[in-house]
C-alpha positions in Angstrom: -144.9 235.8 15.5 -148.0 236.6 17.7 -148.0 240.0 19.3 -149.8 241.1 22.5 -153.2 242.9 22.0 -152.8 246.6 21.2 -155.2 249.4 22.4 -156.6 252.1 20.1 -153.8 254.3 18.9 -151.2 252.2 20.6 -148.1 251.1 18.6 -145.3 248.6 19.2 -142.0 248.9 17.4 -140.9 245.5 15.9 -137.2 245.3 14.8 -136.5 243.0 11.8 -132.8 241.9 11.4 -131.4 240.8 8.0 -128.0 239.0 8.0 -125.9 239.4 4.9 -123.7 236.3 4.3 -119.9 236.8 4.1 -118.5 237.2 0.7 -117.6 233.9 -1.0 -115.7 234.2 -4.3 -116.8 237.8 -4.4 -120.5 237.1 -3.9 -122.8 238.7 -2.9 -121.3 241.5 -4.9 -121.5 245.2 -3.9 -124.7 246.9 -5.0 -126.8 243.7 -4.9 -130.4 244.5 -3.5 -132.9 242.2 -1.8 -136.5 243.0 -0.9 -137.8 242.1 2.6 -141.6 241.7 2.9 -143.4 241.9 6.3 -147.1 241.0 6.5 -149.2 242.0 9.6 -152.6 240.3 10.1 -155.3 240.8 12.8 -155.9 237.7 14.9 -159.7 238.5 15.3 -160.2 239.4 11.6 -157.9 237.9 9.1 -159.2 240.3 6.4 -157.4 243.1 8.3 -153.8 243.0 7.2 -150.9 245.3 6.3 -147.9 244.6 4.1 -144.6 246.5 4.4 -141.6 246.1 2.0 -138.0 247.0 2.7 -135.1 246.9 0.3 -131.6 245.7 1.5 -128.6 246.8 -0.5 -125.2 245.0 -0.1 -122.5 247.6 0.6 -118.8 247.4 -0.6 -116.6 245.1 1.5 -112.9 245.8 1.6 -111.9 242.7 3.6 -108.5 241.3 2.8 -105.9 238.9 4.4 -102.1 238.6 4.1 -100.1 235.5 4.9 -96.3 234.9 4.8 -94.8 231.6 3.7 -91.2 230.3 3.5 -89.6 228.4 0.7 -91.2 225.1 1.7 -94.7 226.6 2.0 -94.8 226.8 5.8 -96.9 229.7 7.2 -94.7 232.0 9.2 -97.2 233.7 11.4 -96.7 236.7 13.7 -93.1 237.9 14.1 -93.2 237.7 17.8 -94.2 234.1 17.8 -92.3 232.8 14.7 -88.9 231.3 14.9 -85.9 232.9 13.2 -85.2 231.6 9.7 -81.7 230.2 9.4 -79.7 231.3 6.4 -76.1 231.2 5.2 -73.8 233.6 3.5 -74.6 234.1 -0.1 -78.1 232.4 0.1 -81.0 233.8 -1.9 -83.9 233.6 0.4 -87.5 233.8 -0.9 -90.6 234.8 1.1 -94.1 234.4 -0.4 -96.6 237.1 0.4 -100.2 235.9 -0.3 -102.7 238.7 -0.4 -106.3 237.4 -0.5 -109.3 239.6 -1.5 -112.1 238.4 0.9 -114.4 241.3 0.0 -116.8 241.7 -2.9 -115.1 244.4 -5.0 -111.9 244.8 -6.9 -109.1 246.2 -4.7 -105.9 248.1 -5.6 -102.8 247.7 -3.4 -99.3 249.0 -3.0 -96.5 247.1 -1.3 -93.0 248.0 -0.1 -90.2 245.9 1.5 -87.3 247.0 3.7 -84.5 245.4 5.7 -83.3 246.3 9.1 -79.8 246.0 7.7 -79.1 248.1 4.6 -76.5 245.6 3.3 -79.1 242.9 2.9 -80.6 243.7 -0.5 -84.3 242.8 -1.1 -86.8 243.1 -4.0 -90.4 242.4 -4.8 -91.3 240.1 -7.7 -94.9 239.9 -9.1 -95.2 238.2 -12.5 -92.9 240.1 -14.8 -92.5 243.0 -12.4 -89.4 243.3 -10.3 -88.7 246.3 -8.1 -87.0 247.4 -5.0 -89.4 250.4 -4.7 -93.2 250.4 -4.4 -95.1 247.7 -6.2 -98.7 248.3 -7.3 -101.2 245.5 -8.1 -104.9 244.8 -8.1 -107.0 241.8 -7.0 -110.4 240.9 -8.2 -113.1 240.0 -5.6 -112.6 236.5 -4.3 -109.1 236.2 -5.8 -105.6 236.3 -4.4 -102.1 237.3 -5.5 -98.7 235.9 -4.6 -95.8 238.3 -4.4 -92.3 236.9 -3.9 -89.8 238.8 -1.7 -86.2 237.9 -2.6 -83.4 238.7 -0.3 -79.6 238.0 -0.7 -77.5 237.3 2.4 -74.2 239.2 2.2 -71.0 237.1 1.9 -69.4 239.1 4.7 -72.3 238.7 7.2 -71.0 237.3 10.5 -72.4 234.2 12.2 -75.5 234.9 14.3 -76.2 238.2 12.6 -80.0 238.9 12.5 -82.0 240.9 9.9 -85.7 241.7 9.9 -87.5 241.9 6.7 -90.6 244.3 6.9 -93.4 244.2 4.3 -96.0 246.9 4.2 -99.2 246.2 2.2 -101.6 249.2 1.7 -105.1 249.2 0.3 -105.4 252.4 -1.7 -107.6 254.8 0.2 -107.8 252.1 2.9 -105.9 250.3 5.6 -102.2 249.3 5.8 -101.0 245.9 7.1 -97.4 245.3 8.2 -95.8 241.9 8.2 -92.3 240.9 9.1 -90.0 237.9 9.2 -86.6 237.6 10.8 -83.4 235.8 9.5 -80.4 234.5 11.4 -77.1 233.6 9.9 -76.5 230.1 11.3 -76.0 226.5 10.3 -78.9 224.1 10.8 -78.2 220.4 11.1 -81.5 218.6 10.6 -82.4 215.1 9.5 -85.7 213.8 8.3 -85.8 210.0 8.8 -88.1 207.1 8.1 -90.0 205.2 10.8 -88.4 202.2 12.4 -88.8 199.2 10.2 -88.7 195.4 10.8 -86.4 192.6 9.7 -88.5 189.6 8.6 -86.0 186.8 8.2 -85.6 183.0 8.2 -83.0 181.2 10.1 -79.9 180.5 8.0 -80.6 183.5 5.7 -79.7 187.1 5.8 -82.6 189.5 6.5 -82.7 193.0 5.1 -84.6 196.2 5.7 -84.3 199.8 4.5 -83.8 203.1 6.4 -84.3 206.5 4.8 -82.8 209.9 5.7 -83.0 213.4 4.2 -81.0 216.5 4.8 -83.6 219.0 6.0 -80.9 221.5 7.1 -79.3 224.4 5.3 -75.8 223.0 5.0 -74.2 219.9 3.6 -73.7 217.1 6.1 -71.0 214.6 6.7 -72.6 211.3 7.8 -71.2 208.5 9.9 -73.1 205.2 10.0 -72.7 202.5 12.6 -74.6 199.6 14.1 -75.0 199.5 17.9 -74.4 196.6 20.3 -76.0 193.3 19.3 -76.5 190.0 21.2 -73.9 187.3 21.0 -73.7 185.6 17.6 -75.8 188.3 16.0 -74.1 189.9 13.0 -75.3 193.2 11.4 -74.0 195.2 8.5 -74.9 197.4 5.6 -75.9 195.7 2.4 -75.7 198.8 0.2 -73.4 201.7 -0.2 -73.7 204.2 2.6 -73.4 207.9 1.8 -70.6 209.7 3.6 -72.0 213.2 2.6 -75.5 214.5 2.0 -76.2 217.8 0.3 -79.2 220.0 1.2 -82.6 218.5 0.5 -80.9 215.3 -0.7 -82.0 211.9 0.6 -80.5 208.5 0.9 -81.9 204.9 1.2 -79.6 202.5 3.0 -80.2 198.7 3.2 -79.2 197.0 6.5 -78.6 193.3 6.7 -78.8 191.0 9.7 -77.7 187.4 10.5 -79.0 185.6 13.6 -78.0 182.3 15.2 -80.0 179.2 14.9 -82.9 177.7 17.0 -84.6 181.1 17.6 -88.3 180.8 18.2 -90.9 182.0 15.7 -92.3 185.5 16.2 -91.2 189.0 17.1 -88.0 189.2 19.1 -87.6 191.3 22.2 -84.2 192.6 20.9 -84.0 195.5 18.5 -81.1 196.4 16.1 -79.8 199.9 16.6 -78.6 201.7 13.5 -76.9 205.0 14.4 -76.4 207.9 11.9 -74.5 210.9 13.0 -74.5 214.1 10.9 -71.9 216.9 11.2 -72.1 220.4 9.7 -69.0 222.3 8.3 -69.2 224.3 11.6 -69.0 221.0 13.6 -72.6 221.1 14.8 -73.8 217.5 15.3 -77.2 215.8 15.1 -77.6 212.1 15.8 -80.5 209.8 15.1 -80.8 206.1 16.1 -83.1 203.7 14.3 -84.5 200.9 16.4 -85.2 198.1 14.0 -87.4 195.2 15.0 -86.7 191.5 14.3 -89.3 188.9 13.3 -88.4 185.3 12.9 -90.5 183.1 10.5 -90.9 179.3 10.6 -87.5 178.0 9.3 -85.8 174.7 8.5 -82.0 175.2 8.6 -79.3 172.5 8.8 -75.5 172.9 9.2 -72.8 170.3 8.3 -69.7 170.1 10.6 -67.0 167.6 9.4 -64.3 166.2 11.7 -61.8 167.3 8.9 -62.0 169.2 5.7 -59.2 167.3 4.0 -57.9 163.7 3.8 -54.5 163.2 2.3 -52.4 160.2 1.1 -55.3 157.7 0.6 -54.0 154.4 -1.0 -55.9 153.0 -4.0 -56.7 149.8 -2.1 -58.3 151.6 0.9 -60.7 154.5 1.5 -60.7 157.7 3.7 -63.7 158.4 5.9 -65.2 161.8 6.8 -67.5 161.9 9.9 -70.0 164.8 9.5 -72.2 166.1 12.2 -75.6 167.2 10.9 -77.4 169.7 13.2 -80.8 171.2 12.8 -80.4 174.9 13.6 -84.0 175.8 12.5 -87.1 176.2 14.6 -89.0 173.3 13.0 -88.2 169.5 13.0 -87.4 168.0 9.6 -86.0 165.0 7.8 -83.0 165.4 5.5 -81.4 163.6 2.5 -77.7 163.6 1.6 -76.0 163.6 -1.7 -72.4 163.7 -3.0 -71.1 165.2 -6.2 -69.1 163.0 -8.7 -65.3 163.1 -8.6 -63.2 161.9 -11.5 -61.4 158.6 -10.8 -62.8 158.4 -7.2 -65.6 156.5 -5.6 -67.6 158.7 -3.1 -70.3 157.1 -0.9 -72.5 158.6 1.8 -73.9 156.5 4.6 -76.8 156.9 5.4 -78.3 158.7 2.4 -81.2 160.1 4.4 -82.5 160.7 8.0 -86.2 160.6 8.7 -86.3 163.4 11.4 -83.9 165.7 13.3 -85.5 167.5 16.2 -84.8 171.2 16.8 -81.3 171.7 18.0 -80.4 167.9 17.7 -77.6 166.3 15.6 -76.9 163.1 13.8 -73.6 161.8 12.3 -73.1 160.6 8.7 -70.0 159.0 7.1 -68.6 159.9 3.7 -66.2 157.3 2.2 -63.7 158.4 -0.5 -61.7 155.7 -2.4 -59.3 156.5 -5.2 -58.9 154.4 -8.4 -55.4 153.6 -9.7 -55.8 156.3 -12.4 -56.5 159.0 -9.9 -54.0 161.9 -9.9 -52.0 162.5 -6.7 -53.0 166.1 -6.3 -55.8 167.5 -4.1 -59.3 167.0 -5.5 -62.6 168.4 -4.1 -66.2 167.3 -4.1 -69.4 168.6 -2.6 -71.9 167.1 0.0 -75.4 168.4 -0.1 -78.0 168.2 2.8 -81.6 168.8 1.6 -84.7 169.0 3.7 -87.5 166.5 2.9 -90.1 169.0 4.0 -92.5 170.4 1.2 -91.8 174.0 2.3 -95.4 175.1 2.4 -95.3 176.4 5.9 -91.6 176.8 6.7 -88.7 178.5 4.8 -86.1 175.9 3.9 -82.4 176.7 3.8 -80.4 173.7 2.4 -76.7 173.4 3.0 -73.6 172.2 1.2 -70.0 171.7 2.1 -66.8 171.1 0.1 -64.3 168.4 1.1 -60.9 167.7 -0.3 -59.0 164.4 -0.8 -55.7 163.3 -2.3 -54.2 160.0 -3.3 -50.9 158.7 -1.8 -48.0 159.6 -4.1 -46.2 156.3 -3.4 -49.2 154.6 -4.8 -49.4 156.6 -8.0 -47.6 156.6 -11.4 -47.9 158.4 -14.7 -46.4 158.3 -18.2 -43.3 156.0 -18.8 -43.3 155.1 -15.0 -46.8 153.5 -15.4 -45.7 151.7 -18.5 -42.7 150.1 -16.6 -44.9 149.2 -13.7 -47.3 147.5 -16.1 -44.4 145.5 -17.6 -43.5 144.2 -14.1 -40.3 146.3 -13.7 -39.6 148.2 -10.5 -40.0 152.0 -10.4 -36.2 152.6 -10.0 -35.7 151.1 -13.5 -36.7 154.5 -14.9 -33.6 156.1 -13.2 -31.2 153.5 -14.7 -32.7 154.0 -18.2 -32.2 157.7 -17.8 -28.5 157.3 -16.9 -27.9 155.0 -19.9 -29.5 157.4 -22.3 -27.5 160.3 -20.8 -24.2 158.3 -21.1 -25.0 157.5 -24.8 -25.5 161.1 -25.6 -22.1 162.0 -24.0 -20.3 159.4 -26.2 -21.9 160.7 -29.3 -20.9 164.2 -28.6 -17.2 163.3 -28.0 -17.0 161.4 -31.3 -18.6 164.3 -33.2 -16.0 166.6 -31.6 -13.0 164.4 -32.7 -14.4 164.1 -36.3 -14.7 167.9 -36.5 -10.9 168.3 -35.8 -10.1 166.2 -38.9 -12.2 168.4 -41.1 -10.2 170.8 -43.3 -11.1 174.5 -42.9 -11.8 176.7 -46.0 -8.5 178.4 -45.6 -6.5 175.1 -45.7 -8.2 174.2 -49.0 -6.1 177.1 -50.6 -2.8 175.2 -50.0 -1.7 173.3 -53.1 -2.0 169.5 -53.0 1.3 167.8 -52.2 2.6 170.9 -50.3 4.5 170.2 -47.1 1.8 172.3 -45.3 -0.6 169.3 -45.7 1.7 166.8 -44.1 1.0 165.5 -40.6 -2.0 166.2 -38.4 -3.4 169.6 -37.7 -1.4 169.8 -34.4 1.9 168.8 -36.2 1.3 171.4 -38.9 0.7 174.1 -36.3 4.0 173.1 -34.6 5.9 173.2 -37.8 4.5 176.6 -38.7 5.7 177.9 -35.4 9.3 176.4 -35.8 11.9 179.1 -36.6 14.9 176.9 -37.4 15.5 174.8 -40.6 18.3 173.1 -42.6 19.5 173.1 -46.2 19.1 176.2 -48.4 16.6 177.8 -46.0 17.9 180.6 -43.9 18.7 179.8 -40.3 19.4 181.8 -37.2 23.1 181.6 -37.9 22.9 184.1 -40.8 23.6 187.6 -39.6 21.6 190.6 -40.5 24.5 192.2 -42.4 24.7 189.2 -44.7 21.0 189.3 -45.4 21.3 193.1 -46.3 24.3 192.5 -48.6 22.4 189.8 -50.5 19.3 191.9 -50.9 21.3 195.0 -52.0 23.4 193.1 -54.5 20.4 191.6 -56.2 18.2 194.6 -56.0 18.9 196.1 -59.5 17.8 192.9 -61.2 14.5 192.6 -59.3 11.3 193.5 -61.0 9.2 196.2 -59.5 7.2 195.2 -56.4 3.8 193.6 -57.0 0.9 195.3 -55.2 -0.9 193.1 -52.6 -4.5 193.4 -51.3 -5.1 195.4 -48.2 -4.3 193.5 -45.0 -1.9 191.1 -46.7 1.8 190.7 -45.8 4.2 192.5 -48.1 5.8 190.2 -50.7 9.4 189.2 -50.3 12.0 190.9 -52.6 11.7 188.1 -55.1 8.0 188.3 -55.4 5.6 185.5 -54.7 7.4 182.4 -53.5 7.5 179.5 -56.0 4.3 177.5 -56.1 2.3 180.2 -54.2 -0.8 182.1 -55.5 -1.9 185.5 -54.4 -4.9 184.0 -52.5 -2.5 181.6 -50.7 -0.2 184.5 -49.8 -3.1 186.6 -48.4 -4.0 183.7 -46.1 -0.6 182.2 -45.2 2.0 184.9 -45.9 2.7 185.4 -42.3 3.6 181.8 -41.9 6.2 182.1 -44.7 7.8 185.0 -42.9 7.9 183.1 -39.6 9.7 180.2 -41.3 12.2 182.2 -43.5 13.3 185.1 -41.2 
């Protein structure tokens, strides 16, 4: 700097300002000194000069800053400008108090917290320290400390109740800073959502895209998903499970599917697909978001087969059934197609023509499918498949080939199986099988009748106990049964003309000379006074004693 000339004994004060930089990480520290040198030289005579030295000392700086943050790290700012913080009954709310030492010396602080409502308990947490009273802590130059203020919302707090939390931070022997934050008991329904995405799909295929939501509120949400109005022949739906509920801070990814009609042009469509999600809180507060999903159509080759009938019945073995199938190009690119039929046991399947060189966009051609049964074909329904495959190489366009299932059946009057086929091969008419069946059935009846008659002539084990030559063996079984039931007889055998008194007299007159009664087995008839009849054994009496009494009483 060049000064104006000075007269003798004249002086000019020249102020020199030294700017000390703001403290950064505690530097420059308090007590640091710096020398300032000022050299004054005469313009006429450079040998005349004067040097002055001044020493600058850095004083102590007690600058500090306090910020409040919520649970998600958002800075709360001044109470008058900040929004109320929504809480629910029973919540444990945490507020972070960040005290930054922006000076150049260690600082000692005290902190207290208070609620405007005494029932809302609050405490200070710093490291291992927890207190509801005064908290003391120190911060080195350039450092910071984070103190957590915890507060519990009472269970009995009513909806829309407000409480202000006041935090006082005091620098020992210095300034005091007051910060505050306000809470409000209320439900918050809030959804974080993804940006609108795009369906990129080929004609004939289902396109998918994803939407994402997150519950950013403070209560669980009940979700309702729906798809808005779509153009005619457009079909939209959800390809994944859709959540019906979403807890706090939970997220969900939902896949949406879309089918579009054929012959749409390549490129972005003017139509969007609306996907609506409605969230409802337990207190019936509602928030709704609508995704507008774009649709982009890629170059596509897509063909559909439309037969005049899906089933042909009662086809004779000496003829064939014909399907007429309309082949339509529903893509947005022209293409040729080849056609193929699957094999069907005991049937001849032919496709005519087997290929088409080119089908323009939206155009159709007809093909014929002939189905002819062999004699060994079964009469039931049988199915086969017709494939339509594009002849394009697929380098530019997306190809969607198509197949269709057709059903055929042989005429029942023209079919046979088993013994029926054997008779037909021998030259016999089909009704011969019914006559053979009747003859066999009649033969079985005759055999059963004969077996029954022969069984009547067989002697039962009880009859084998009757002595050979006995009158009980005479005649047929029917005659012997009639004789056994006959109560009258002749000769010396008692008849109905003998009175009861006469029988008693005979028995009483002969009683003294009779031997003692012979015991009989249980269930047998008692023996007559004279003991076993002549020619009878005890086994015969057990079996036929009742017949003896029927004939002799």
